[in-house]
C-alpha positions in Angstrom: 87.9 90.6 47.0 90.8 92.7 48.2 94.0 90.6 48.0 95.3 92.3 51.2 94.0 93.5 54.5 95.2 96.1 57.3 93.6 95.1 60.7 93.2 97.4 63.7 93.9 95.6 67.2 90.9 95.3 69.1 90.7 94.0 72.8 90.4 90.2 73.1 87.7 89.0 75.4 89.4 87.9 78.5 88.9 84.3 79.6 90.3 83.3 82.9 92.1 80.1 82.9 91.3 77.9 85.8 94.4 75.8 87.1 93.9 72.5 88.5 95.9 71.3 91.7 97.3 68.3 90.2 97.2 67.8 86.4 99.5 69.6 84.5 98.3 71.3 81.3 99.8 73.0 78.1 100.9 76.4 78.4 98.6 79.1 76.7 99.3 82.6 75.2 97.4 84.0 78.2 99.8 82.2 80.6 102.7 84.2 78.8 101.1 87.4 79.2 100.4 86.9 82.9 103.8 86.1 83.7 105.2 88.5 86.4 108.7 89.8 86.2 110.5 92.2 88.3 109.8 95.6 87.2 112.4 96.8 84.6 113.6 100.5 85.1 116.1 102.5 83.4 119.2 102.8 85.5 117.2 101.8 88.5 117.1 98.5 90.4 113.8 96.7 91.4 115.5 95.0 94.4 116.7 97.0 97.6 118.3 95.5 100.6 117.7 97.7 103.9 121.0 99.1 105.6 120.6 96.3 108.1 120.7 93.6 105.7 117.7 92.0 107.2 114.9 92.8 104.6 114.7 93.2 100.8 112.0 95.1 99.2 111.2 94.5 95.5 108.9 95.6 92.7 107.1 93.1 90.5 105.1 93.7 87.4 101.8 92.3 87.3 99.9 92.3 84.1 96.2 92.9 84.5 94.2 91.9 81.2 90.8 93.2 82.8 92.1 96.8 83.2 94.7 96.2 80.3 97.2 97.8 82.4 100.1 96.6 84.5 99.8 96.7 88.3 103.3 97.0 90.1 103.4 95.2 93.5 105.7 96.0 96.3 107.0 93.1 98.5 109.1 93.0 101.5 111.0 89.6 102.2 112.9 88.5 105.3 116.8 87.6 104.3 116.6 84.7 107.0 117.5 81.8 104.6 114.4 80.1 105.4 113.1 77.4 103.0 109.7 79.3 103.5 110.4 83.0 103.7 108.4 85.6 105.2 107.0 87.8 102.6 104.6 90.8 102.8 102.9 92.6 100.3 102.7 96.3 101.0 100.7 97.6 98.0 99.9 96.7 94.2 98.9 99.8 92.2 100.0 101.1 88.8 102.9 103.7 88.4 104.9 102.5 91.4 108.7 102.7 91.0 112.0 103.9 92.6 112.1 102.3 96.2 114.6 103.6 98.6 115.3 102.6 102.0 115.9 104.8 105.1 118.5 104.3 107.7 116.2 102.7 110.1 115.5 99.9 107.9 111.9 100.2 108.4 110.6 102.9 106.2 110.7 102.6 102.6 110.1 105.5 100.0 108.7 105.1 96.7 107.0 106.8 93.7 103.3 105.8 93.8 100.1 107.3 92.7 98.0 109.8 94.9 94.8 111.7 93.8 95.4 111.2 90.2 99.1 112.1 90.1 102.6 110.3 90.8 103.7 111.4 94.4 106.6 110.6 96.9 105.2 108.1 99.4 106.7 106.7 102.5 105.8 103.3 103.6 106.1 101.8 107.1 107.0 98.1 106.5 106.0 97.0 110.1 102.5 98.6 110.1 101.8 99.0 106.5 100.8 102.6 106.8 102.0 105.2 104.4 102.7 109.0 104.5 102.6 111.4 101.5 105.9 113.2 101.2 105.4 115.3 98.2 102.6 115.7 95.8 100.8 118.2 93.5 98.9 118.9 90.5 101.8 117.2 88.2 103.5 114.0 88.3 106.8 113.5 90.2 109.2 111.9 87.8 112.1 111.3 89.9 113.3 111.8 93.4 116.0 111.4 96.2 115.9 111.2 99.8 118.8 111.4 102.2 119.3 108.3 104.6 117.7 109.9 107.6 114.5 110.9 105.7 114.7 114.7 106.6 115.4 116.1 103.1 113.7 115.3 99.9 114.4 116.4 96.3 112.0 115.8 93.6 112.0 116.6 89.8 108.7 118.0 88.1 108.2 119.0 84.5 108.4 122.6 84.2 106.9 122.5 80.7 106.9 120.6 77.5 108.7 121.1 74.1 106.5 121.7 71.2 107.1 122.0 67.3 107.2 125.5 66.0 103.8 126.8 65.2 103.0 128.6 61.9 101.6 131.9 61.8 98.1 132.7 60.1 99.9 134.4 57.5 102.2 131.4 56.7 99.2 129.1 56.8 97.5 131.7 54.3 100.5 132.2 51.9 102.3 128.9 52.3 105.6 128.1 54.2 108.7 126.6 53.2 109.6 122.8 53.8 113.2 122.5 54.8 115.4 120.3 52.8 116.4 118.4 55.9 113.6 118.4 58.6 115.9 116.8 61.2 119.4 118.3 60.7 121.2 115.8 62.9 120.8 113.2 65.4 121.6 115.8 68.1 118.6 117.5 67.4 116.7 114.4 68.0 118.3 114.0 71.1 117.6 117.4 72.1 113.8 117.1 71.1 113.7 114.7 74.0 115.0 117.0 76.6 112.1 118.0 78.6 112.6 121.1 81.1 112.4 120.4 84.8 112.3 122.2 88.0 114.0 120.5 90.8 112.4 121.1 94.4 113.5 120.6 97.9 111.5 119.9 101.0 113.2 119.5 104.7 111.6 118.0 107.8 111.5 120.5 110.8 110.1 120.5 114.3 107.0 118.5 115.3 107.2 116.3 112.1 106.4 119.0 109.8 107.9 119.5 106.4 108.6 122.8 104.9 106.9 124.1 101.7 108.7 123.0 98.4 111.4 125.3 97.4 112.9 125.5 94.1 116.6 124.8 93.5 118.3 127.7 91.5 121.0 125.7 89.3 123.8 127.5 87.3 125.7 126.6 84.2 128.9 124.9 85.6 130.9 126.5 82.7 129.7 130.0 82.8 127.9 130.3 86.3 124.7 131.7 84.4 121.4 131.3 86.2 119.5 128.3 84.3 115.6 129.0 84.2 115.2 124.9 84.4 117.4 121.9 84.0 116.9 119.3 81.2 117.1 115.6 81.5 118.4 113.3 78.5 116.9 110.1 80.3 117.0 110.5 84.0 118.7 112.8 86.5 119.9 110.1 88.8 119.3 112.4 91.6 121.4 111.6 94.8 121.4 113.3 98.2 124.4 113.4 100.7 123.5 111.9 103.9 123.3 115.3 105.4 121.0 116.3 102.8 122.9 119.6 101.9 124.5 118.5 98.7 122.5 117.2 95.5 124.1 115.3 92.7 122.3 115.1 89.2 122.9 114.6 85.7 121.7 117.3 83.3 121.3 117.5 79.4 123.0 121.0 78.7 125.0 120.6 75.4 124.0 121.1 71.8 126.6 119.0 70.4 126.1 119.9 66.7 127.0 123.5 67.6 129.5 122.8 70.7 127.4 125.0 72.8 125.4 124.9 76.0 121.6 125.2 75.6 121.8 129.0 76.4 124.2 129.6 73.5 127.6 129.7 75.5 130.5 128.2 73.9 132.0 125.3 75.6 135.7 125.4 76.7 138.1 124.5 74.0 139.3 121.4 76.0 136.0 120.0 75.9 135.8 120.4 72.2 139.0 119.0 71.6 138.0 115.9 74.0 138.2 112.6 72.0 135.5 111.2 74.2 133.2 114.1 73.5 133.9 114.3 69.7 133.1 110.7 69.2 129.7 111.2 70.8 129.0 114.2 69.0 129.9 112.5 65.7 127.4 109.7 66.3 124.7 112.1 67.7 124.8 110.6 71.2 123.9 112.3 74.3 126.2 114.4 76.5 125.0 114.9 80.1 127.2 116.6 82.8 127.2 115.6 86.5 126.7 118.6 88.6 126.8 119.1 92.5 124.3 121.7 93.7 125.3 122.9 97.2 121.7 123.4 98.8 123.0 125.9 101.4 125.4 128.2 99.3 123.3 127.9 96.2 126.5 127.1 94.2 126.6 124.6 91.4 130.0 122.8 90.4 131.0 119.9 88.2 132.9 117.5 90.7 134.0 115.3 87.7 134.4 116.8 84.3 133.0 113.9 82.1 130.8 113.9 79.1 128.6 110.8 80.5 127.7 109.1 83.7 125.1 106.7 84.2 123.6 105.1 87.3 122.6 106.7 90.6 125.8 108.0 92.3 126.4 106.5 96.0 127.7 108.7 98.8 130.0 107.3 101.5 128.4 107.2 105.0 130.0 110.3 106.1 129.3 112.2 102.9 132.9 112.9 102.3 133.0 111.2 98.8 130.6 109.7 96.2 131.2 106.9 93.9 130.0 107.1 90.4 130.3 105.3 87.0 131.4 107.6 84.3 133.8 107.9 81.1 137.3 109.4 81.8 137.3 113.1 82.9 138.0 115.5 79.9 141.6 116.2 79.5 142.8 113.7 81.9 145.5 111.0 81.4 142.8 108.4 82.0 141.0 109.9 79.0 144.2 109.8 76.9 144.9 106.1 77.7 141.2 105.2 76.9 141.3 106.6 73.5 144.8 104.7 72.9 143.5 101.6 73.9 140.0 102.1 72.3 140.5 104.2 69.1 137.4 103.1 67.2 134.8 102.5 69.7 133.0 104.6 72.3 134.9 105.2 75.5 134.5 102.6 78.2 132.8 103.2 81.6 134.7 103.1 84.7 133.9 103.3 88.5 135.4 106.6 90.2 135.5 108.0 94.0 135.2 111.7 94.0 136.0 113.7 97.1 134.4 117.1 96.1 135.7 119.0 98.9 139.2 118.2 98.3 138.8 118.2 94.4 140.2 114.8 94.0 139.2 112.1 91.8 140.4 108.3 92.0 139.8 105.5 89.5 138.3 102.5 91.5 137.6 100.0 88.8 138.0 99.8 85.0 135.6 99.0 82.3 132.4 97.8 83.9 130.2 95.9 81.6 126.7 96.9 83.1 127.4 100.5 83.9 123.8 101.4 85.0 123.6 98.9 87.8 127.5 98.5 88.7 127.7 99.8 92.5 126.0 97.5 94.8 127.2 98.6 98.1 129.6 101.5 99.7 131.5 101.9 103.0 134.0 104.3 104.0 136.9 102.9 102.0 135.4 99.9 100.2 132.8 99.4 97.4 131.1 96.5 96.2 130.7 96.1 92.5 128.9 93.9 89.9 131.8 92.8 87.4 129.7 90.3 85.5 126.2 88.6 85.3 127.1 86.7 88.7 130.4 88.1 89.6 130.9 90.3 92.7 134.1 92.2 93.3 134.9 94.1 96.6 137.4 96.9 96.2 139.2 98.4 99.2 141.6 101.3 99.4 144.9 101.1 100.9 147.4 104.0 101.5 148.1 104.4 97.8 145.5 103.0 95.5 142.4 100.4 95.2 142.9 96.9 95.2 140.7 93.8 95.0 139.6 92.4 98.5 137.5 89.5 97.0 136.2 88.4 93.6 133.6 85.5 93.7 130.9 84.1 91.8 127.6 84.1 93.3 124.9 81.5 92.1 124.8 79.5 88.8 126.3 81.0 85.8 123.7 79.9 83.5 120.5 81.8 83.4 121.4 84.8 85.2 122.3 87.1 82.4 122.2 90.7 83.4 119.0 90.2 85.3 118.5 92.5 88.5 120.7 91.9 91.6 121.3 93.4 94.8 124.0 92.6 97.3 125.2 94.3 100.9 128.3 92.2 100.9 126.7 89.6 103.2 123.6 88.6 101.1 123.1 88.7 97.4 119.4 88.7 96.0 119.2 87.6 92.4 116.5 87.7 89.8 116.9 84.3 88.3 115.1 82.8 85.2 115.9 80.5 82.5 114.4 79.4 79.1 112.3 76.9 81.0 112.3 78.4 84.6 109.8 81.4 85.3 111.3 84.4 87.0 112.1 84.0 90.6 114.3 85.4 93.5 117.2 83.4 94.8 118.8 84.5 98.1 122.7 83.7 98.7 125.2 84.1 101.3 128.4 85.7 100.0 130.7 84.0 102.1 130.0 80.5 100.9 128.0 81.4 97.7 125.3 78.9 98.7 121.7 79.1 97.9 119.4 80.3 101.3 116.1 80.7 99.6 114.0 80.9 96.7 110.8 83.1 96.1 108.7 82.1 93.2 107.1 85.0 91.3 104.9 82.4 89.2 103.8 79.7 91.1 101.3 79.0 88.7 103.6 77.5 86.7 104.0 74.6 89.0 100.9 73.1 87.2 101.9 74.1 83.6 103.7 71.8 81.0 106.5 73.6 79.5 108.6 72.3 76.7 112.2 71.5 77.1 115.1 73.1 75.1 118.4 72.0 74.0 121.5 73.7 72.6 121.8 73.4 68.7 125.3 73.8 67.2 125.9 74.4 63.6 128.1 76.1 61.1 127.4 78.6 58.5 128.1 77.9 54.9 131.5 79.7 55.5 132.3 77.6 58.6 131.2 80.3 61.3 130.2 78.5 64.5 126.7 79.2 65.7 124.9 78.2 68.8 121.0 78.2 69.3 118.5 77.3 71.9 115.9 74.7 70.3 112.5 74.2 72.1 111.3 70.7 71.3 107.6 70.2 71.0 105.7 68.6 73.8 105.8 64.9 73.3 108.6 65.1 70.8 109.6 61.9 69.3 113.3 61.4 68.1 113.6 60.7 64.4 110.1 62.5 63.7 110.1 65.5 61.5 108.4 68.8 62.8 107.3 72.2 61.6 109.9 74.5 62.5 109.5 78.4 63.6 112.8 80.5 63.7 112.9 83.6 66.0 115.7 85.9 64.6 116.0 88.1 67.9 117.7 86.7 70.7 116.6 86.6 74.2 119.3 84.8 76.2 118.9 83.5 79.4 115.3 84.9 79.5 112.2 82.7 80.4 110.8 82.3 76.8 107.0 81.7 77.5 106.7 84.6 75.1 109.5 87.3 74.7 110.4 87.8 78.4 110.4 90.9 80.3 111.3 92.9 77.1 107.9 92.3 75.6 108.9 92.1 72.0 105.9 91.3 69.8 105.2 88.2 67.7 107.3 85.8 69.7 105.6 82.9 71.2 108.1 80.1 72.0 106.2 77.9 74.5 102.8 78.2 73.2 104.1 77.3 69.7 105.9 74.3 71.1 103.0 73.3 73.2 101.1 73.2 69.8 103.7 70.7 68.2 106.0 73.2 66.4 109.7 73.2 66.9 111.1 76.7 68.0 114.7 78.0 67.4 116.2 81.3 69.0 119.8 82.3 68.0 122.3 81.9 70.9 125.7 83.5 71.3 127.6 82.1 68.3 130.3 84.2 66.7 128.2 87.0 65.6 131.3 89.2 65.4 132.6 87.1 62.5 133.7 88.9 59.4 130.6 89.3 57.1 130.9 88.0 53.5 132.3 89.8 51.0 131.2 90.9 47.4 128.3 93.1 48.6 128.0 96.9 48.4 127.8 98.9 51.5 126.5 97.2 54.5 124.4 94.7 52.8 126.7 91.9 54.0 125.1 92.1 57.5 121.9 90.8 56.1 123.6 88.2 54.0 125.4 87.0 57.0 122.1 86.6 59.0 120.3 84.9 56.1 123.0 82.5 55.8 122.9 81.7 59.6 119.4 80.6 59.3 119.6 78.8 55.8 122.5 76.9 57.4 120.4 76.1 60.7 117.3 74.7 58.3 119.9 72.7 56.7 121.4 71.3 59.8 117.9 70.3 61.3 117.1 68.6 58.1 120.4 66.8 58.0 119.4 65.4 61.6 115.8 64.5 60.5 114.2 66.8 63.1 112.6 69.6 60.9 110.5 69.4 58.0 112.2 71.9 55.5 108.9 72.4 53.8 107.3 73.7 56.7 109.6 76.5 58.1 108.5 79.8 59.5 110.6 82.7 60.5 109.8 85.9 62.7 111.7 89.2 62.8 111.3 91.9 65.1 113.0 95.5 64.8 116.4 95.3 62.9 115.8 91.4 62.5 112.5 92.2 60.6 114.9 93.7 58.0 116.8 90.5 58.0 113.7 88.4 57.7 112.5 90.3 54.7 115.9 90.0 53.0 115.9 86.4 53.7 112.4 85.9 52.0 113.7 87.4 48.9 117.5 86.2 48.7 117.7 83.2 51.0 117.9 79.6 50.0 115.2 78.5 52.3 111.6 78.7 51.0 109.8 79.6 54.1 106.1 78.8 54.4 105.2 81.6 56.8 107.0 84.7 58.0 106.4 87.9 60.4 108.1 91.3 60.3 107.5 93.6 63.0 107.8 97.2 63.7 111.3 97.1 61.7 113.4 99.2 59.5 113.1 98.0 55.9 115.8 100.2 54.0 113.2 100.8 51.3 112.8 103.6 48.9 109.6 104.6 50.6 111.4 104.9 54.0 114.0 106.9 52.1 111.5 109.6 50.9 109.5 109.6 54.0 112.6 110.1 56.1 113.4 113.7 54.6 116.3 113.8 57.0 120.1 113.3 56.4 120.3 111.8 59.9 118.0 108.9 58.4 118.8 108.7 54.8 122.6 108.7 55.7 122.6 105.4 57.1 120.4 104.0 54.2 123.1 105.5 51.7 125.7 103.5 53.8 123.8 100.2 53.6 123.7 100.2 49.7 127.1 102.0 49.0 125.2 105.3 48.0 121.9 106.9 47.4 119.2 105.6 45.2 120.3 108.1 42.4 123.1 107.9 39.8 125.5 104.8 39.9 124.4 103.4 43.3 120.9 103.1 42.1 122.1 99.8 40.7 122.7 98.3 44.4 119.1 99.6 45.4 117.6 97.8 42.5 119.5 94.4 43.1 119.1 94.4 47.0 116.3 96.7 48.1 113.0 95.0 48.9 111.4 97.9 47.0 112.6 96.3 43.7 112.6 92.4 44.8 109.2 91.9 46.2 108.4 89.7 43.2 111.1 87.4 44.8 108.8 86.9 47.9 106.9 83.7 47.7 106.1 83.5 51.5 102.8 84.6 53.4 103.7 87.7 55.4 102.4 89.0 58.4 103.2 92.6 59.1 102.7 93.9 62.9 103.2 97.8 63.4 103.3 99.7 66.5 101.6 103.1 66.8 103.3 104.9 69.5 99.9 106.5 70.5 98.7 107.6 67.2 95.4 106.4 65.8 95.2 106.1 62.3 91.6 107.1 61.9 91.7 107.8 58.2 90.6 111.5 58.8 93.8 113.1 59.3 97.5 112.4 58.3 98.4 108.7 58.3 100.7 107.8 61.3 104.5 108.1 60.6 105.3 104.7 61.7 102.5 103.2 59.4 103.5 105.1 56.2 106.6 103.3 54.9 104.8 99.6 55.6 102.2 100.6 53.1 105.0 100.0 50.3 105.3 96.4 51.1 101.6 96.1 51.6 100.9 97.5 48.4 103.6 96.0 46.5 102.8 92.3 47.6 99.1 93.1 47.1 99.6 94.3 43.5 101.6 91.2 42.7 98.7 89.1 44.4 100.9 87.7 47.1 99.5 86.9 50.5 99.9 89.7 53.1 98.2 91.0 56.2 99.0 94.1 58.2 97.9 94.8 61.8 98.3 98.3 63.5 98.5 98.4 67.3 98.1 102.3 67.7 98.6 102.3 71.5 101.8 100.4 71.5 105.4 101.3 71.7 108.2 99.3 69.9 107.9 96.6 72.6 104.1 96.5 73.5 103.2 96.8 77.3 99.5 96.6 77.4 98.4 93.1 78.3 95.7 92.9 75.7 97.9 93.9 72.9 100.6 91.5 74.0 97.8 88.6 74.0 96.6 89.5 70.6 100.1 89.6 69.0 101.0 86.2 70.6 97.7 84.4 69.6 97.6 86.0 66.2 101.0 84.8 65.3 100.4 81.2 66.8 97.3 81.1 64.6 99.3 82.4 61.6 102.0 79.8 62.0 99.8 76.8 62.9 97.5 77.7 59.8 100.4 77.6 57.5 102.6 75.1 59.0 100.0 72.7 60.3 96.7 73.6 58.4 95.1 74.1 61.7 92.3 76.5 62.5 91.5 77.4 66.1 87.8 77.2 66.8 86.1 80.4 67.7 88.8 83.0 67.0 88.4 86.5 68.4 88.3 87.7 64.9 85.6 85.7 63.3 86.7 86.4 59.6 90.2 85.7 60.1 90.7 82.1 58.8 88.3 82.6 56.1 90.3 85.5 54.8 93.6 83.4 55.3 91.9 80.6 52.9 91.7 83.1 50.5 95.2 84.3 50.9 96.1 80.4 50.7 94.6 80.4 47.2 96.9 83.4 46.2 99.9 81.5 47.5 99.0 78.3 45.5 98.6 80.6 42.5 102.0 82.3 43.1 103.6 79.0 43.5 102.1 77.5 40.3 103.3 80.6 38.4 106.8 80.1 39.5 106.7 76.5 37.8 
């Protein structure tokens, strides 16, 4: 028999759960997958209050197991403060995003599917009717509409970036493989820059719209006409109220060369800018905020910043706009930022820009959540989100900006940086807690009192949820830590329970599974429902100095290994956890922490999972074939795996220490849309994991690996999420409780795991 297996995800049979009206039941993995959350969008809020302050529109992500997709539901709720609010469902469909109210407070624009592509659609809230404002043979990726709804700007891909193709002669004669196939992180960023065309439509007489007209952009440095514009993450399109000026962020700089995309050299002032130079050094993106005059065709740079985020907000008369950005290049503000923050990235500030007067004013310093900091704007005032539940209103007097009000809205616990919308009168907050499913809460700003709640997941009223408590402990060096400890259903004080440790935090999130982030492998509530204790890292002092005596940056992994060793010791001291039945789950970077802990930690873990994680292994090093990726690995071990620093690799790299692992290991790998069909090249993300699979297999240690070809780093398809949760739940119940679920979807699963248990037993016997 094979001592290891690699399994491919196959869709689970969908079994809809019937919920009784009165008797509560334990939570299931399917309940977690079907949990509804507000739609999370990069730099875009899923909550929007209309200009009159009477309605709030919101987008809810609704997983659909039958179709294996996520529907997006668009709701409108009255801000009446009633206990039972008036809520209307306008539509529910995939690929719905970016909602914007018009000035009349009745019409709502959005991106929505139409005839097989994403279009700009206008909804009538009163009648439910809809009108297509822009559509075509390609998806519209982003749009902006002015407040009166008579000018529309939208972005459509002008092409795709493809890898260089080799000529038939090169294929016949062979071609050179570069020593460094990815020269720098700047090139990685640039490879994401997709060329776009921006189009404009205007409403004319008799309710007719003009045909779309392409916007001609010019370089703000040289004035050269650009064939297309490029986007680093999103353009953050914003139209002035009269529809005559368009703001957007464009990715136009190759930082490795200090040039624009067309090869033009940047001004020396930019090249010497500390903000620019820091971003260039780490390979971060540079995007320019440009203002396009749609009447004259002139392109300008109203604020000379290397980075801005979020959608700029125009004043009501269009004379100014507010934007979150780093300090302008060459300004005294930039010099101050550099003096105050010499070793970290430049901070984000809120600015008011008056483009016609060429004036810039700093409104607020160092916002913590820059993409969603601006809540509302008026002629000479602005509302800002200065913390998870902190609202600040700034007003301008004759000389500068001062604080008019600074208040906290809602409970400080549980809010995190969830979505929030406010208009100065009402605040609508996306609220959840470890044991409270996502819901909307409406507050009046004047007295900060709760005026209404809308549950997104009423089904959880009939589901039993395990309760959590805060666990406090110290590491071996005395660093204080906190964690959220989920107690098993029916917890009996004085009894010892199996323990599962989740090494990646999801603070203030509803922990049925991994929350709206959809990190794989985590299943807090189902595991607690099955009798397992579950610990998640809280805040603690994770900025404490790492232990000394390690080469390079290895002390990071040693520090986190000590955190979990100390937590197990504390729960053992309290008589709560059985130290012989402890599991540990790692994802992404904490997957490397987990693998390090298996080899070098004091705790003998009974089961473990490592998912889609960096490994700092020799296999990864060779496969990277890039200084941009091998450089951080060199830094981790204090040098490359050659010469004098090889000793550090041999001592700490998993490649040379698999014999120290005595824990059954479940490996989960995401495919990013690449199928491993065994007919072509093996997927890039799967190749490095074969080193551990092969090594542990050769050593006859228990290991399984599963590949999810259609999933990204954080799986989004409901069936894959359900499979990962159920698989991990089965894994930990098998190894920590000796339990086998009847009729699993993979009928051979437990038969294989029994064989793995024999390998574990033989490995344990060999140790002694």
